[in-house]
N, C-alpha and C positions, 0 to 999 in steps of 0.2 A: 202431906205428911208421909204418904206411902213412899214417895221418892226419897225422902230423908232416911226412912227406915231401911230402904233398899241399899242405900249408900254404904252402910256399915252396920254390923250387928251391935256395935258399941255406941252408936250415935243415939243420943237421947234428946228428943224434941220435947220442949215444954210449951205447948201451944196455949195461948190465951183463949178464953171462950166467954161469950156473952149470953149464951143460952144453953139449955139442956140439949137442944137439937144439935148444936155445934159440938158439944161434948160427946154426944153419941157418934157423930161423924168422925171425930178424932180417934175415938176408941176403935171404931170399925176399920179405920185405915191400917191398924196393926195387922189385920188379917189379909190385907192385899199383898200379893206376891207379884212383883214386876219381873217380866222377862228382861234380860240384858238390853235387848233392842228397845223395849219400851222405856227403860231407865235412860238410855242415851238420848232418845227422842225428847223426853221431858226435860232432861238436862240441857239440851241444845236450845230450848225455848228461852232460857235465861241468859244465854251467852250474847254479848253485844255483837 
């Protein structure tokens, strides 16, 4: 989720959650700030 939030300040992710622990993780992701190099590296993992 942190990668999606780093992508754009207007991107809103609506994650599903099956437990309180997952909800807590999703909320905590909003506080993570990725450096541009980290964002690119994570984004590259999804490219074919």
